[in-house]
One Martini backbone bead per residue (centre of mass of N, CA, C, O) as a GRO file, in nm:
protein
  146
    1MET     BB    1  -0.467  -0.129  -1.678
    2VAL     BB    2  -0.459  -0.408  -1.507
    3LYS     BB    3  -0.294  -0.671  -1.510
    4PRO     BB    4  -0.293  -0.982  -1.448
    5MET     BB    5  -0.251  -1.148  -1.162
    6SER     BB    6  -0.030  -1.287  -1.006
    7LYS     BB    7   0.006  -1.480  -0.736
    8ILE     BB    8   0.259  -1.308  -0.705
    9ARG     BB    9   0.358  -1.021  -0.574
   10THR     BB   10   0.552  -0.743  -0.720
   11TYR     BB   11   0.748  -0.478  -0.752
   12SER     BB   12   0.811  -0.493  -1.054
   13GLU     BB   13   0.513  -0.487  -1.136
   14LEU     BB   14   0.411  -0.241  -0.984
   15ILE     BB   15   0.611  -0.011  -1.120
   16ALA     BB   16   0.474  -0.052  -1.409
   17ILE     BB   17   0.252   0.103  -1.280
   18PRO     BB   18   0.164   0.436  -1.309
   19ASP     BB   19  -0.092   0.427  -1.131
   20PHE     BB   20  -0.214   0.444  -0.818
   21THR     BB   21  -0.501   0.306  -0.846
   22GLU     BB   22  -0.375   0.050  -0.987
   23ARG     BB   23  -0.186  -0.032  -0.772
   24TYR     BB   24  -0.403  -0.075  -0.552
   25LYS     BB   25  -0.557  -0.298  -0.716
   26TYR     BB   26  -0.314  -0.498  -0.717
   27LEU     BB   27  -0.319  -0.515  -0.377
   28LYS     BB   28  -0.592  -0.580  -0.326
   29LEU     BB   29  -0.787  -0.806  -0.090
   30ASN     BB   30  -1.090  -0.798  -0.035
   31GLY     BB   31  -1.085  -0.871   0.296
   32VAL     BB   32  -0.825  -1.036   0.292
   33ILE     BB   33  -0.594  -1.129   0.577
   34GLY     BB   34  -0.517  -1.371   0.671
   35GLU     BB   35  -0.397  -1.414   0.972
   36ASN     BB   36  -0.552  -1.307   1.245
   37THR     BB   37  -0.311  -1.153   1.422
   38PHE     BB   38  -0.199  -1.446   1.523
   39GLY     BB   39  -0.329  -1.427   1.791
   40PHE     BB   40  -0.151  -1.573   2.046
   41ASP     BB   41   0.120  -1.527   1.830
   42ARG     BB   42   0.184  -1.216   1.811
   43TYR     BB   43   0.464  -1.197   1.941
   44LEU     BB   44   0.614  -1.297   1.694
   45ASN     BB   45   0.543  -1.063   1.508
   46GLN     BB   46   0.686  -0.852   1.695
   47VAL     BB   47   0.968  -0.965   1.702
   48PHE     BB   48   1.015  -0.922   1.399
   49TYR     BB   49   0.954  -0.607   1.389
   50HIS     BB   50   1.215  -0.570   1.606
   51SER     BB   51   1.427  -0.652   1.424
   52LYS     BB   52   1.714  -0.587   1.262
   53GLU     BB   53   1.639  -0.691   0.985
   54TRP     BB   54   1.375  -0.530   0.947
   55LYS     BB   55   1.495  -0.247   0.988
   56ASP     BB   56   1.683  -0.259   0.743
   57VAL     BB   57   1.474  -0.313   0.527
   58ARG     BB   58   1.291  -0.075   0.579
   59ARG     BB   59   1.493   0.142   0.519
   60ALA     BB   60   1.547   0.050   0.219
   61VAL     BB   61   1.257   0.088   0.117
   62ILE     BB   62   1.224   0.383   0.180
   63LEU     BB   63   1.448   0.480  -0.003
   64ARG     BB   64   1.357   0.351  -0.269
   65ASP     BB   65   1.057   0.507  -0.242
   66ASN     BB   66   1.079   0.796  -0.109
   67GLY     BB   67   0.836   0.780   0.096
   68ARG     BB   68   0.605   0.656  -0.101
   69ASP     BB   69   0.306   0.589  -0.196
   70LEU     BB   70   0.350   0.315  -0.386
   71ALA     BB   71   0.600   0.475  -0.521
   72CYS     BB   72   0.458   0.751  -0.593
   73GLU     BB   73   0.461   1.023  -0.739
   74GLY     BB   74   0.298   1.267  -0.531
   75HIS     BB   75   0.283   1.041  -0.259
   76ASP     BB   76   0.362   1.149   0.002
   77ILE     BB   77   0.457   1.076   0.329
   78PHE     BB   78   0.318   1.262   0.641
   79GLY     BB   79   0.409   1.009   0.821
   80LYS     BB   80   0.387   0.705   0.880
   81VAL     BB   81   0.579   0.446   0.759
   82LEU     BB   82   0.476   0.164   0.584
   83ILE     BB   83   0.544  -0.191   0.548
   84HIS     BB   84   0.427  -0.393   0.290
   85HIS     BB   85   0.307  -0.705   0.235
   86MET     BB   86   0.213  -0.808  -0.072
   87ASN     BB   87   0.221  -1.093   0.073
   88PRO     BB   88   0.084  -1.246   0.298
   89ILE     BB   89   0.172  -1.343   0.617
   90THR     BB   90   0.270  -1.602   0.831
   91LEU     BB   91   0.358  -1.779   1.098
   92ARG     BB   92   0.529  -1.978   0.934
   93ASP     BB   93   0.708  -1.767   0.797
   94ILE     BB   94   0.839  -1.676   1.058
   95ASN     BB   95   0.933  -1.952   1.179
   96GLN     BB   96   1.099  -2.015   0.900
   97ARG     BB   97   1.234  -1.759   0.785
   98LYS     BB   98   1.150  -1.657   0.519
   99ASP     BB   99   1.282  -1.470   0.268
  100GLU     BB  100   1.033  -1.310   0.175
  101ILE     BB  101   0.991  -1.123   0.447
  102LEU     BB  102   1.291  -0.969   0.347
  103ASP     BB  103   1.206  -0.902   0.052
  104PRO     BB  104   1.180  -0.613  -0.149
  105GLU     BB  105   1.006  -0.744  -0.382
  106PHE     BB  106   0.759  -0.774  -0.135
  107LEU     BB  107   0.780  -0.455  -0.082
  108ILE     BB  108   0.599  -0.146   0.051
  109CYS     BB  109   0.515   0.174   0.069
  110VAL     BB  110   0.270   0.299   0.317
  111SER     BB  111   0.000   0.421   0.427
  112LEU     BB  112  -0.248   0.384   0.651
  113ASP     BB  113  -0.476   0.410   0.448
  114THR     BB  114  -0.368   0.219   0.240
  115HIS     BB  115  -0.349  -0.030   0.410
  116ASN     BB  116  -0.654  -0.041   0.494
  117ALA     BB  117  -0.754  -0.064   0.202
  118ILE     BB  118  -0.618  -0.326   0.127
  119HIS     BB  119  -0.744  -0.499   0.363
  120TYR     BB  120  -1.063  -0.354   0.389
  121GLY     BB  121  -1.167  -0.163   0.115
  122ASP     BB  122  -1.136   0.152   0.208
  123ASP     BB  123  -1.087   0.410  -0.048
  124SER     BB  124  -1.193   0.703   0.040
  125LYS     BB  125  -0.885   0.818   0.135
  126ILE     BB  126  -0.717   0.757  -0.161
  127ILE     BB  127  -0.922   0.828  -0.375
  128ALA     BB  128  -0.951   1.053  -0.599
  129VAL     BB  129  -1.144   1.317  -0.684
  130THR     BB  130  -1.272   1.458  -0.939
  131PRO     BB  131  -1.266   1.771  -1.019
  132ILE     BB  132  -1.449   2.041  -1.060
  133VAL     BB  133  -1.529   2.239  -1.325
  134ARG     BB  134  -1.519   2.574  -1.331
  135THR     BB  135  -1.752   2.844  -1.402
  136LYS     BB  136  -1.877   3.121  -1.481
  137ASN     BB  137  -2.163   3.138  -1.285
  138ASP     BB  138  -2.233   2.825  -1.182
  139THR     BB  139  -2.374   2.943  -0.890
  140CYS     BB  140  -2.547   3.149  -1.086
  141PRO     BB  141  -2.823   3.088  -1.281
  142TRP     BB  142  -2.925   3.401  -1.312
  143LYS     BB  143  -2.657   3.427  -1.465
  144VAL     BB  144  -2.512   3.525  -1.755
  145SER     BB  145  -2.284   3.415  -1.965
  146LYS     BB  146  -2.031   3.572  -2.190
   0.00000   0.00000   0.00000
């Protein structure tokens, strides 16, 4: 079970949660996205994500998390690795170059599906369905198992 979330989500708290699903629940925003794509100021967001500082931090976070979704063993990302701000950032954060936007304590590796689930709530592609345990002749009800 996920412990009550502090106002600020941190990597240290996240990695103390052993289960992928519980880590996802810790980060889930329930459809709340922050400032919607920064509107007409989106270019500032893109300038930030193309900066040397961001690229250096991004590389360090990928190495720290071993390129794993939510840094969970067994959840390797086999596509583009996204770096998720665990606490949504705003245009003001970027303009003021707040330390938090480049601090690995507030960043985590995610796959595109996990990133979308965190922001938009559709976890159907990331939450594993418990497999059905099969038994002999379970698909042939007219046969009697011995």
